[in-house]
Structure formats: structure tokens, C-alpha cells
C-alpha positions in Angstrom: 164.8 -24.1 -43.4 166.8 -21.4 -42.3 166.3 -18.9 -39.6 167.5 -16.4 -37.8 168.6 -15.6 -33.5 165.6 -14.9 -31.8 164.7 -11.9 -30.6 161.3 -9.7 -30.1 160.1 -6.4 -31.0 157.4 -4.3 -31.1 155.3 -4.3 -34.6 155.5 -0.3 -35.0 158.1 2.1 -37.1 158.3 5.5 -37.1 160.0 4.3 -41.0 159.2 2.6 -43.7 160.1 -1.4 -43.9 160.2 -3.7 -47.4 158.1 -5.3 -47.7 159.9 -9.9 -47.8 159.4 -10.5 -51.4 158.7 -14.4 -49.7 156.5 -13.9 -46.4 156.3 -16.5 -43.5 154.4 -19.5 -44.2 152.9 -20.2 -40.8 150.3 -23.4 -40.1 147.3 -22.5 -37.7 146.6 -25.4 -36.4 143.2 -25.7 -34.7 139.9 -26.8 -33.8 138.4 -28.8 -30.9 136.0 -28.6 -28.7 134.7 -26.1 -26.1 135.5 -22.8 -27.7 134.6 -20.2 -30.6 137.2 -22.2 -32.9 134.9 -21.0 -36.1 134.6 -17.4 -34.3 138.5 -17.3 -33.3 139.7 -18.2 -37.3 138.4 -15.1 -38.4 140.0 -13.2 -35.9 143.8 -14.9 -36.7 143.3 -15.0 -40.5 142.6 -11.5 -41.0 144.2 -9.7 -37.7 147.4 -11.2 -38.0 147.8 -9.9 -42.3 147.6 -6.8 -40.5 150.4 -7.3 -38.6 153.0 -8.8 -40.7 153.8 -10.3 -44.5 152.5 -13.6 -43.3 150.3 -16.1 -45.1 148.4 -18.5 -42.9 147.2 -21.7 -44.0 144.4 -22.5 -41.4 144.4 -26.7 -40.6 140.7 -26.7 -38.9 138.9 -29.6 -37.3 134.9 -29.2 -37.7 133.8 -30.2 -35.6 135.6 -30.7 -32.8 137.5 -33.4 -31.5 137.0 -37.1 -29.0 140.5 -36.7 -26.5 140.8 -40.0 -28.6 141.1 -38.7 -31.5 144.5 -37.2 -33.9 144.1 -34.2 -35.4 143.5 -35.1 -39.1 146.1 -32.5 -40.3 148.4 -34.4 -37.9 147.7 -38.2 -39.6 149.8 -36.3 -42.4 153.2 -37.2 -43.3 155.8 -34.7 -42.3 153.0 -32.5 -42.3 154.8 -30.4 -40.8 157.3 -29.7 -43.7 157.4 -26.2 -45.9 155.8 -23.7 -42.7 158.3 -20.6 -40.9 156.2 -21.9 -37.6 153.3 -24.3 -36.0 150.4 -22.2 -33.8 148.5 -24.4 -32.1 145.2 -23.1 -31.1 143.3 -26.6 -30.4 141.7 -28.9 -27.7 141.3 -32.1 -27.8 141.5 -32.3 -23.9 139.7 -34.9 -21.9 142.2 -37.8 -19.8 143.2 -40.1 -22.8 146.8 -40.8 -22.3 147.3 -41.9 -25.6 150.1 -40.6 -26.5 150.3 -41.0 -30.5 147.7 -38.4 -30.5 150.7 -35.8 -28.7 153.6 -37.3 -30.7 151.6 -36.8 -33.8 151.7 -33.1 -32.3 155.9 -32.7 -31.2 156.6 -34.3 -34.1 156.9 -31.3 -36.3 159.8 -29.6 -33.2 160.7 -32.9 -32.9 161.5 -34.0 -36.5 161.5 -31.2 -38.5 163.1 -28.3 -36.2 159.5 -26.2 -36.9 159.5 -23.1 -34.1 156.1 -23.4 -32.3 153.6 -19.9 -30.1 151.1 -22.3 -28.9 147.2 -20.5 -27.3 144.9 -21.8 -24.8 143.6 -25.0 -24.5 146.9 -26.6 -26.3 148.1 -26.7 -22.8 145.8 -29.4 -22.0 145.3 -31.6 -24.9 146.4 -35.4 -22.9 146.7 -33.7 -19.6 147.8 -35.6 -17.5 150.0 -37.5 -19.8 153.1 -37.2 -17.3 155.6 -38.0 -19.4 157.0 -37.9 -23.2 157.4 -35.2 -25.5 154.4 -33.1 -25.4 154.9 -32.1 -22.0 158.3 -31.4 -22.7 157.7 -28.6 -25.5 154.3 -27.3 -23.9 157.4 -25.6 -20.7 154.4 -25.5 -18.0 151.5 -27.7 -16.9 148.3 -27.3 -15.9 145.6 -30.1 -15.2 142.5 -27.4 -14.3 142.2 -24.2 -14.4 139.8 -21.4 -12.5 136.2 -20.3 -12.7 135.2 -17.0 -15.8 135.9 -14.1 -14.7 138.1 -10.8 -14.6 141.4 -11.1 -15.0 144.3 -8.8 -14.2 147.3 -9.8 -16.5 150.7 -7.9 -15.1 154.1 -7.9 -17.6 156.6 -9.4 -15.6 159.4 -9.6 -17.7 158.9 -5.3 -19.4 163.1 -5.8 -20.7 162.0 -9.0 -22.7 161.7 -8.5 -26.1 157.9 -10.3 -26.7 156.6 -7.7 -23.6 158.6 -4.5 -24.4 155.1 -3.1 -25.5 152.5 -5.4 -23.8 151.1 -3.0 -21.7 152.3 -3.1 -17.6 148.0 -4.4 -16.2 145.9 -5.5 -19.3 142.5 -5.8 -17.3 140.2 -9.0 -19.1 137.3 -8.4 -18.2 135.9 -12.5 -18.9 138.6 -15.0 -19.2 139.3 -18.2 -18.1 142.9 -18.2 -15.9 144.5 -21.8 -15.9 146.7 -23.5 -12.9 149.5 -23.5 -13.8 151.3 -26.2 -11.3 155.3 -26.5 -12.9 157.0 -24.6 -15.0 160.0 -26.9 -16.6 163.7 -25.1 -15.6 163.9 -23.8 -19.8 161.0 -21.8 -19.7 160.9 -18.5 -18.9 158.2 -16.8 -17.2 157.1 -13.3 -19.3 153.3 -12.2 -17.9 151.6 -13.8 -15.0 147.4 -13.4 -14.4 145.6 -13.3 -11.6 142.3 -14.3 -10.8 139.9 -13.0 -7.5 142.6 -14.0 -4.8 143.6 -16.7 -5.9 147.0 -16.5 -6.1 148.9 -15.6 -9.5 149.7 -17.8 -12.4 152.1 -17.8 -15.7 150.2 -16.1 -18.8 152.6 -15.7 -21.6 156.0 -17.6 -21.4 159.0 -17.5 -23.5 161.4 -21.4 -23.7 163.3 -23.6 -26.1 162.5 -27.0 -26.8 164.6 -29.5 -28.3 166.6 -26.1 -30.1 163.2 -25.2 -31.4 162.2 -21.4 -29.8 158.2 -22.1 -28.3 156.0 -19.4 -27.1 152.8 -19.7 -24.7 150.1 -18.1 -23.3 147.6 -19.8 -21.2 144.9 -16.9 -22.3 142.4 -17.0 -24.9 139.4 -19.4 -23.5 137.2 -16.2 -25.1 137.1 -15.0 -28.7 136.5 -11.4 -27.3 140.4 -12.1 -25.8 141.7 -13.3 -29.6 140.0 -10.2 -31.3 141.6 -8.0 -28.6 145.0 -5.6 -29.8 146.5 -6.9 -27.1 146.2 -10.1 -27.5 147.2 -10.2 -31.8 150.0 -7.9 -31.0 151.6 -10.8 -27.9 150.8 -13.5 -30.8 152.5 -10.9 -34.4 155.5 -10.9 -31.9 155.6 -14.6 -30.8 155.6 -15.4 -34.9 158.2 -13.3 -35.5 160.3 -13.6 -32.6 160.4 -17.2 -32.7 161.4 -16.7 -36.5 163.5 -14.4 -35.7 162.5 -11.7 -37.7 162.1 -9.7 -34.6 164.4 -6.9 -34.2 165.6 -5.8 -30.5 163.4 -2.8 -30.0 160.0 -4.2 -31.0 160.1 -3.9 -34.9 159.4 -5.9 -37.5 161.9 -7.0 -39.0 163.0 -5.8 -42.4 160.8 -6.3 -44.8 157.9 -8.4 -42.2 155.9 -5.2 -41.3 152.5 -6.2 -43.4 152.0 -4.4 -46.9 151.2 -1.5 -46.9 147.7 -0.6 -47.5 147.7 1.5 -50.9 145.7 4.6 -51.0 142.6 5.4 -52.1 142.3 7.1 -55.5 141.3 10.9 -54.9 138.9 13.2 -58.2 141.7 15.9 -59.5 
């Protein structure tokens, strides 16, 4: 798989951009308990193509995943082949420390060198696993979260391209703030969130694992958050970033903006 050096961008431009011959092929790996994954699937499958030239293939578990079970997609041999990036949005959490489960997730980056974007409960998959490759992929360590409450997200790295079109402050009426206990040296915090009088925690970061670009966010518990334009723009820029198709000024690289909507015919 070939991809350019990663840069970040906003998704709008004043000049027309040619559509790439081949859209980004992204695997959306999703499913589990505790979340509205059906609703989020609809949002992702409709919201991302409106923002970038992308072909999304969804691998979703119906009815949730038990803590001791593999995601069925990751049980397939070389399941990651043929994709430009993997978007992880899963909740296979619990106290299990069975590394076969997480080893199957991380093989896409360890062996396949496939870029990754990580959403929310992915960071709590086998959350008490203290060693192995999966914690290295995540870039942060989190085992618990705050109560559902208003969260203020602050852009702490506005010069980083993925954050150039992100608000200075983003007020969420209700979210689930993850407590981040540790950040790996390779991870760069991009935004922090605070709920009430609790201390701020990293909620968006850039990371490199095994030479593979990764963007993570602990936001996205509620479908209302995922459906917010700010969040969809973030995930879109993140996918373009990790695949190397974003410009320094925040615009999609040539060929990776969404296809223009055909004009409605008018009566003559």
C-alpha cells in the first residue's frame, strides 16, 4: 500500500478539486455493547462521503460483542488487506486480558502497516491489558470514564493541521469523558476535555505506531456527538491525514474532496 507523508487539512477549498480515480477504501470496524452502533453506522456511512472521496466498507457485529470474543472480521486471515485505512469504533470491553482478541485488532498495523483512526470505546477494549502491542497502538492509557455530563473540549494544538478548522472551544451538552492515565512519548495531544471541576484529559491525539500514522479520539459515546459536524469533520480530516491526502492549509489533497452534487435540472 502506498501513501504519502502525513499532513492535515480542513476539508473546504475555494477552487474546484478533481475527483480521484479511486476513492479511499476504508474499513469501518464497529459493534459491541453500551453504545448505539446502529445509529452511529448510519451517521458514518452518510456523513463521511459528504466530506471526502471515500468508499466505506462496514464490518459490524450484530447484537454486541462479549468480552471474551473476537470481532468476526478480525478472525479472517489477513482481514486488513486491500484497505487504505481502518476506522475502529468498537466496544469489546471488560476485564478480559486475552491478548488473542487485541492481537487480532492490531495485526493490521503491526503486519499490514495499515493506517488507523480510533474512536471512543476502542480505547477500553481489554482495558486492563498492561502489555502487548494493542496498548502501544492506542497511544494513551484509559481504564475508566466520568459520568455523562457536559464536556468542554479545548483545542490545544491549533497549529497542527488536523486542528486548523477545529473550534477553539467546543461545548458538548452531554458526553462521556475518558480519564487518561498515561500518554506515550510518541503521542501528541491535540485537544483536551474537561467535565465540571475534574482535571482536563486528552480527548484527541496524533500518534505513530510501528511507523504507521494513527489519530485517536475518546469522544463519540453518544450518536449526537458523532453526528455533529465538528466530529464528522474531525474524523474526515483524520482519515485523510493518516493516508497522507491532506494539505498543510487544511484542504483535501487533489482528488480527495467529495464528488460535487449534480445540479437539479431546471425548466427552460
